[in-house]
C-alpha positions in Angstrom: -146.3 39.1 -23.2 -143.5 36.7 -23.8 -141.7 39.4 -25.8 -141.7 41.7 -22.8 -140.8 39.1 -20.3 -137.9 38.0 -22.4 -136.4 41.5 -22.3 -138.3 43.3 -25.1 -139.1 47.0 -24.9 -142.2 48.5 -26.3 -143.5 52.0 -27.4 -147.3 52.0 -27.9 -149.3 55.0 -29.1 -153.1 55.2 -29.3 -155.8 57.8 -28.4 -157.8 54.9 -27.1 -155.1 53.0 -25.4 -157.0 52.9 -22.1 -160.4 52.1 -23.7 -158.9 49.3 -25.7 -156.8 47.6 -23.1 -158.4 48.4 -19.8 -158.7 45.4 -17.4 -156.5 43.3 -19.5 -153.3 41.5 -18.6 -151.5 43.7 -21.2 -152.6 46.8 -19.4 -150.8 45.6 -16.3 -147.5 45.5 -18.2 -148.0 49.2 -19.1 -148.5 50.1 -15.5 -151.6 52.2 -16.2 -155.1 52.8 -14.8 -157.9 53.9 -17.1 -160.0 56.8 -15.9 -162.1 57.5 -18.9 -162.4 58.8 -22.4 -161.6 62.4 -23.2 -163.6 65.0 -25.2 -162.9 66.8 -28.4 -160.0 69.3 -28.1 -159.6 68.4 -24.4 -155.8 68.6 -24.5 -154.3 72.0 -25.5 -150.9 71.6 -23.8 -148.9 68.7 -22.4 -146.2 69.2 -19.7 -143.4 66.9 -18.8 -143.4 65.1 -15.5 -140.9 65.8 -12.7 -137.5 64.2 -12.5 -137.7 62.3 -15.8 -136.6 62.5 -19.4 -139.4 65.0 -20.2 -138.8 67.3 -17.3 -139.2 71.0 -18.2 -140.7 70.2 -21.6 -144.0 71.7 -22.6 -145.8 71.2 -26.0 -148.9 72.4 -27.6 -151.2 69.6 -28.8 -152.8 70.2 -32.2 -155.5 67.6 -32.1 -158.3 69.8 -33.3 -162.0 68.9 -33.0 -161.7 65.5 -34.6 -163.1 62.7 -32.4 -159.8 60.9 -33.2 -158.1 63.3 -30.8 -160.6 62.7 -27.9 -157.7 61.0 -26.1 -158.0 58.8 -23.0 -157.5 60.0 -19.4 -155.0 57.8 -17.6 -153.1 57.6 -14.3 -150.1 55.6 -13.2 -150.5 52.2 -11.7 -146.8 51.3 -11.2 -145.6 53.4 -14.1 -144.0 56.9 -14.1 -145.7 60.0 -15.6 -144.0 61.4 -18.6 -146.6 63.9 -19.8 -149.8 65.3 -18.3 -152.3 67.8 -19.7 -153.3 71.1 -18.1 -156.3 69.4 -16.4 -154.0 67.1 -14.5 -154.8 63.9 -16.4 -151.9 61.7 -17.4 -151.3 61.2 -21.1 -147.9 59.4 -21.5 -146.1 57.0 -19.1 -143.0 54.9 -18.8 -143.0 51.6 -16.9 -139.4 50.6 -16.2 -139.4 47.0 -15.0 -136.3 44.8 -14.4 -136.8 42.8 -17.6 -138.5 45.3 -19.9 -139.5 49.0 -20.5 -142.8 50.2 -21.9 -143.7 53.7 -23.0 -147.4 54.2 -23.5 -149.0 57.3 -24.9 -152.5 58.5 -25.6 -151.2 61.6 -27.3 -149.9 61.3 -30.8 -146.3 62.6 -31.3 -147.2 63.7 -34.7 -149.7 66.3 -33.2 -147.4 68.0 -30.7 -145.7 71.3 -31.5 -143.6 73.9 -29.6 -145.3 76.9 -31.0 -142.1 78.3 -32.5 -139.4 77.3 -35.1 -137.8 74.8 -32.8 -139.2 71.3 -32.8 -138.3 69.2 -29.7 -140.1 66.1 -30.9 -136.8 64.6 -32.3 -135.1 65.3 -29.0 -137.8 63.5 -27.0 -137.8 60.6 -29.4 -134.0 60.3 -29.1 -134.2 60.4 -25.3 -136.8 57.5 -25.5 -134.5 55.5 -27.7 -131.6 56.1 -25.3 -133.8 54.8 -22.5 -134.8 51.7 -24.4 -131.1 51.0 -25.2 -130.1 51.6 -21.6 -127.8 54.3 -22.8 -127.1 57.3 -20.6 -125.0 59.8 -22.6 -123.5 61.5 -19.6 -122.6 58.3 -17.8 -121.2 56.7 -20.9 -119.1 59.7 -21.7 -117.7 60.0 -18.2 -116.7 56.4 -18.3 -114.9 57.0 -21.7 -112.8 59.8 -20.3 -112.0 58.0 -17.1 -113.7 60.5 -14.8 -111.1 63.2 -15.6 -114.0 65.7 -16.0 -117.7 66.0 -15.4 -120.1 68.7 -16.5 -123.7 69.8 -16.7 -125.5 72.9 -17.9 -128.8 74.3 -16.6 -131.4 75.3 -17.4 -131.6 73.1 -20.5 -133.6 73.9 -22.6 -133.1 77.7 -21.8 -134.4 81.0 -23.1 -131.9 83.7 -21.9 -128.7 82.0 -20.7 -127.4 78.7 -19.4 -124.8 78.0 -16.8 -122.2 75.3 -17.5 -120.8 73.7 -14.4 -117.8 71.4 -14.5 -115.4 69.6 -12.2 -111.8 68.9 -12.9 -109.9 66.1 -11.0 -106.6 67.8 -11.9 -105.3 71.1 -13.1 -105.6 71.7 -16.8 -105.8 74.3 -19.5 -109.5 74.6 -20.4 -111.0 75.7 -23.7 -114.8 75.8 -23.9 -116.4 76.4 -27.3 -120.0 76.6 -28.4 -121.0 75.2 -31.8 -124.2 75.1 -33.8 -125.8 72.0 -35.2 -123.7 72.1 -38.4 -120.5 72.2 -36.3 -119.7 75.9 -36.9 -118.0 77.6 -34.1 -120.3 80.2 -32.5 -118.3 81.4 -29.5 -115.3 80.6 -27.3 -116.4 81.3 -23.7 -113.3 80.0 -21.8 -109.6 79.7 -22.5 -107.4 79.6 -19.5 -105.5 77.5 -16.9 -107.7 76.2 -14.1 -107.0 74.3 -10.9 -108.7 71.0 -9.9 -112.1 71.5 -8.4 -115.5 72.9 -9.3 -115.9 75.7 -11.9 -118.7 77.3 -13.9 -119.2 79.6 -16.9 -122.3 81.2 -18.4 -123.3 81.4 -22.1 -125.7 84.2 -22.8 -126.8 82.9 -26.2 -124.6 85.3 -28.1 -121.9 84.8 -30.8 -118.4 86.2 -31.0 -119.8 89.5 -32.3 -122.1 89.8 -29.3 -125.3 89.2 -31.3 -127.9 86.9 -30.0 -128.1 83.7 -31.9 -131.3 82.0 -33.2 -133.1 79.4 -31.2 -132.2 75.8 -31.9 -129.7 73.1 -31.0 -126.2 74.0 -29.8 -123.3 72.1 -28.3 -120.6 73.1 -25.8 -117.3 71.4 -26.0 -114.8 71.3 -23.1 -111.2 70.5 -24.1 -108.7 69.8 -21.3 -105.8 68.8 -23.7 -106.1 65.2 -22.5 -109.8 64.7 -23.2 -112.9 66.4 -24.6 -116.5 66.5 -23.6 -119.4 67.6 -25.7 -123.0 68.1 -24.5 -126.2 69.3 -26.2 -128.0 72.5 -25.3 -131.4 73.7 -26.5 -132.1 77.4 -26.9 -135.8 78.3 -27.0 -137.4 81.6 -28.1 
């Protein structure tokens, strides 16, 4: 407890997290309430909670019939829901207190899958690490470029197309390029002079030849001549 109270952050993962820690002082630090033990293969899918780092994420859970995957049913008691299963029971939570952050999970990250070739587990883990470090990539980048430009794309992840919206505080010649994970240029989607204000452009997941690209991680880069901004996009099947 001293570790948390002194500013430590904690990720804890156990299918019996509720059963083992219910009604203990430690459970209060997790901000959870134990409902009961699950049954074999109770969880087939987990879905991200609203307005948090797992929003719009859905995973298949490959726990199988082993009793090891009869994961606990939980609900928040001061914490925020990160993942719930189709039956509505909470399975992963974040408790963001002034002096510490805890992420508690009754699902095992090693047993989740997307059902296609793209694995978002690494993305979720990186977002958790950013949370623990108090690092907001968008905020930090905006501070770095002195608020000359802000941008966001949605939906993200996406399946057909994504819309990139950006704001310029002054007129500039804008170049927007899309790159794959290896840094290879996929497509240039904007190259023109723009006035200050709000603008948008859509990427339809195609390359320069007009062919649809494979699902995976991509980045868009906005270059104003004075500054650059790069953000991650996730294309799903």
